[in-house]
C-alpha positions, 0 to 999 in steps of 0.5 A: 222854686214854686211860689207859695201861691201854687196850689200844689205847694200850699196848705191854704188851698180850700177846694170850692166845695168846702169853701161853700160849706164853711161860708154863711150865705147871703141867702141865709142872711136874707132869709131873716127878713123872710122869716120875720115877714112869714111870722107876721102873715104866715105866707110861704111866698116869702121863702119861695121868693128867695129861691127865685134867683139866677144862682141859688146856693151861692153866697150872693145868688143874684150876682154874675161876678161871684158865679164867675169866680167860683166857676173859674176857681173850680175849673182851674182846680179840676184841670190842676187835679187832671194834670192839665195845668200846673199849680202855678198856672192854676193859681195865676188863673184864680188870682187874675179872676180875683184881681179883675172882680169888682166884688172882691174887696181890696182891703183884706188883701185877697187880690194880693198873691203875697198876702198869705194869711188874712187877719182882719183887725179892727182898723181893717174891718173899718176900712172894709166897711168904708169900702162897702159903704162907698165904693163897692157894688150893690151886692157887697154894699148890703153886706156892709150895711148889715154889718153896721146894723149889727154893730149898732144893734150890739151897742156896748157889747160890740167891744167883745165881738171885735 
């Protein structure tokens, strides 16, 4: 009986291309300051700076960790589609990459094969923000700071968001 985490047996598998299209990129988030500084001085260099990164188009375009996750996932999926790997083998490769990565937070359960669905609650988000603020690598701690800043700016409206 195949494990539920098997790519071939699971309905949760999202091909990397679709995952990239469905996420908000950190480059998008970092374009906000570029937009505001461009509005002030009219210089296009603020936008060009966003493109001077090692991996343009990735969610976190300055980090090797996310590039490795994406490349490993895409390679495992391509080998699975070609028949060179079984679904269990491909899932094992992907989960090992996630477990080994310092940028994948442990709070949501992404490193746990038994965690089939992720439903972030308010306490889970609080644990994520704590992790992002205290233990996360720099590229993830900025996400935590931006999220906290958004909560502070929303003020009393934050209850509606959470």
